[in-house]
C-alpha positions, 0 to 999 in steps of 0.5 A, a space after each residue: 449573548 455570552 458564547 456559552 449560551 449561544 445557539 450553535 446553529 446560529 450564524 457567528 457574524 465574526 466568522 463571516 467572510 464573504 458572499 456566494 457569487 456562483 453555484 456550479 454543481 457541487 462547487 461554490 465560488 464566494 467573493 471575500 468581504 473587501 473589508 478583510 484586510 488580514 486573511 484571518 478572523 478571531 473568535 472565542 480567543 482562537 485565530 481562524 485563517 481564511 482560505 486555507 486548502 482543506 479548511 471547511 466553510 459553512 452556509 446557513 440555510 434555515 436551520 440546516 448547515 451546508 459544508 464545503 471544503 476550500 480548494 482554491 483562493 485567488 484574485 477576483 480579476 483572474 476569475 473574471 478573465 478566465 470567464 471571458 469578462 473584462 476585469 472590473 474587480 479591484 486589485 485586492 478583491 479575492 474569491 474562494 472556491 470550495 466543494 460542497 460535501 455535507 449537511 448538518 443540523 444542531 439538535 438537543 439530546 435527552 440531557 439538553 446538550 447540543 449535538 450536531 447531526 451531520 450527514 455526508 452528501 448535499 441535498 440542499 444547495 446554497 444560493 448566490 448572495 448567501 453568506 459564507 462563514 468559517 466553521 467554529 472549531 467546536 463544530 469541526 470536532 463534531 464533524 470529524 468525530 462523527 464516526 461510528 463502528 470500527 475506526 482507528 485514529 490516524 492523527 489529527 486534522 490540521 487547523 481543527 483544534 486537535 480534532 482526531 482524524 479517524 479512518 474506517 477500519 474495514 474500508 481502509 484495510 479491506 478495499 485497498 489503500 494507497 500511501 504515497 509520498 516523496 522520499 523524506 515525506 514521512 511515508 514509512 512512518 505513516 505506514 507504521 502509524 496505521 499498523 500501530 493504530 490497527 494493533 492498538 484498536 483491539 485494546 481501545 475497543 475492548 476486543 477480547 481476542 484481537 490478532 490482526 494478520 499483516 504481512 509487510 514486503 520490506 525491500 530495505 529491512 526498515 520495519 523490523 525495528 518498528 513492531 515489538 513481537 513481530 515475526 521476521 522472515 529473512 533469508 539472512 537468518 534462514 527464517 524465510 522459506 519459499 521452496 521451488 515447488 511452491 512456484 506455479 508454472 509461470 514462476 518456474 519458467 521465469 526462474 529456470 529460463 529467465 527473462 531474456 529467453 522467456 519466450 523460448 517455447 521449446 524450453 518452456 514446454 520442457 519445463 512444463 512437461 517435467 513439472 507435470 511428471 515430477 508433481 504427479 509422481 510425488 502426489 501418487 507415491 509420497 503424498 497419496 493424492 490423486 494425480 488426475 485431479 492435479 494441474 501443473 500449477 498445483 503446489 505439490 512438493 517434488 524431488 529436484 534431483 541432481 544435475 551435477 556431473 551429467 554429460 551432454 545427453 543427460 547421462 552419468 556413467 553411461 546411464 540416463 539420470 532419472 531422479 526427480 525434476 532432472 530425471 523428468 527433463 531427461 525423460 523427454 530427450 530424443 534417443 540420439 547423440 546429436 548435441 544440437 537436439 539436446 541443447 535446450 534440455 542442457 540449457 535448462 539443467 545448467 540454469 538449475 545447477 547454477 541456482 542450486 549452487 547459489 547459497 543466496 537462493 537456499 531459501 528457495 532451492 533447498 531440495 525436498 527430501 520426499 518425506 513429510 508434506 511441508 506445505 502446512 509449515 510453509 503456509 504457517 509462515 504467512 498466516 500463523 497465530 504467533 504474531 500480528 505482524 510479519 515482516 518479510 525482509 527482501 533486502 537479502 534476496 538477489 535482485 534476479 529472484 526478488 520478483 519471483 519471491 514476492 510473486 510467490 508470497 502474493 500468489 500464495 496468500 491469494 490462492 490460500 484465500 481462494 481455497 478457504 471456505 467462506 467461514 474460514 475467510 471470515 476469521 482470517 482476513 489478511 493485509 499485504 503491505 507492498 513497500 516500493 510498490 513501483 517495483 512490483 507493479 510498474 507501469 513499464 511492464 518490466 518482465 523481471 517482475 511480471 509474475 509479481 505484477 500479475 499476482 498483486 494485480 489480481 489481489 487489487 482486483 479481486 482481493 476484497 471478495 476473498 478477505 485480502 487487503 492491499 497497502 500500496 506504498 510508493 514514492 513514485 506514484 507515476 511509476 505504479 501501474 494505473 490499473 492497480 492504483 485505481 483499485 485503491 478506495 482510500 489514499 493517504 498522500 504525503 508531500 509529493 514534489 515531482 510534477 509528473 507524480 502529482 499529475 498521476 495522483 490527480 488522475 486516479 483521485 475522484 474529480 471532486 478531490 483533484 483540487 486537494 492535489 494542489 497542496 501536495 508539494 507544500 505539505 510538511 513532514 507527516 502531513 497528508 491529505 486523506 481521502 476515499 471511502 475510509 475517510 469521513 471527509 476529505 481531510 488535511 491531517 497530521 499523521 500521529 506521532 510514534 516513539 522512536 522504538 515504533 518507527 521504521 529504521 531510517 537509513 539516512 546517514 548523518 554525514 556530519 556525525 559520520 565524518 567525525 569518526 575514525 576511518 575504517 581500519 584494514 581489519 574492518 574492511 577485511 570483515 566487510 569483504 568477507 561478508 561481501 564474498 559470502 553474501 552474508 551480513 
């Protein structure tokens, strides 16, 4: 019978590789045919490797086809020893272990064309001594292409003849995704590829209006190069504004008291009371709001005041200073001249003064002039209609406030979602991409990023209900808080060489997927395993290629090329020194 006339539901003897010797739950163990001297088969002019991690085998059960994902290939003698048996296997006998994941049946459509009806999940279990077959590539394309609804293409399945790998858009974005991989594995490129696929989905799916809302927290200024027409929010260019009054009590205390004295209760109470006074005053006198309905965390702009020139008792020219937050702090001072009793107030004011003098913090400490309400324009930075992608360049933000700044962005987005109506949330879902996620949600609980950790943890736990999705991107999965990582329902895992990171990934993946982690250290650049609810099947994929203009800017320095150039001149070094001194690039 010619290949064209063959019934695709019939066994292909040339693709038979062995027989099942054990069925254990959803896993089968099959003994490879002893006659297989080479671990490959040829069918229809194509070569099929045997026992590859992530490859798919099938078992015929009447008209039904049962599919399994190969997770292990080893010698039979080793298997026998593991089971406590005396090994009888010949030295060249091998077995494969595979996880059952789906069933299918070939049918014919109205035009008489063959069509595979594939379903995920297994209701029919194979039996020992049944034959195991490699799956023809034409059939793999039916399995992988069986995706309905809103999907985007991430790349191609490895070893499936170019079969595209699709991801369910809503599952990928709405239920959080972790993108993990060592440095140099193609992690940033994978993030860019996913975002480009999301942007292109509108055109590919024929959407009349398509405006994704994606915000990237970019600590290394990499992503600005990757997206044409993106909105850049940067401290260098003055396009990022996260005013002090946007911070809640916890973030304000972190800013004004600092992590080393975070537990200083008396100073915390001073800041809390002053915030309440300052916010109430602005709400009543400037914005016309009802102060009684407000809390200390409400984002009410308030006058900062000027702490410069005050003496140890909050006075200037013999009178106690009373403007804005500074005045609200002074308002709480005791009515005596004992310096020790005033020390906590002075510590807070000295910290405020140093923050206001720091040019690098102008994006946060620029005083409000008490005129118009700036809140709408601050929110429009993050959720405007002018761009699909917003890149927040955090590379110019000083390390001591980077945690506060990222916390303010994450919390503002989440708060905005909470206070939107259900109808408003439905028309403005948003995705927050956290590059270097181990900085914001570390396993070690570093106080410097405590506020950011709380904000992102809350998005991870509750964001799905409010229309805010999370991309957690990290090169050190073992340093990302497990609780947050486990909230992700989809994973794109690239090459990971560190043992502890691989073990950590294995711990957060579903048990049935754990075997895939064995291949992580051997993946090529751009190659990944894709598992979770957004994936049709657990898959080994090659992430789609992008043009150089679509890729994040690599910071890898070419030593060979660099050392062929002239050394820096005195004038060039002077220019660097000036940028360094002015903290401006």
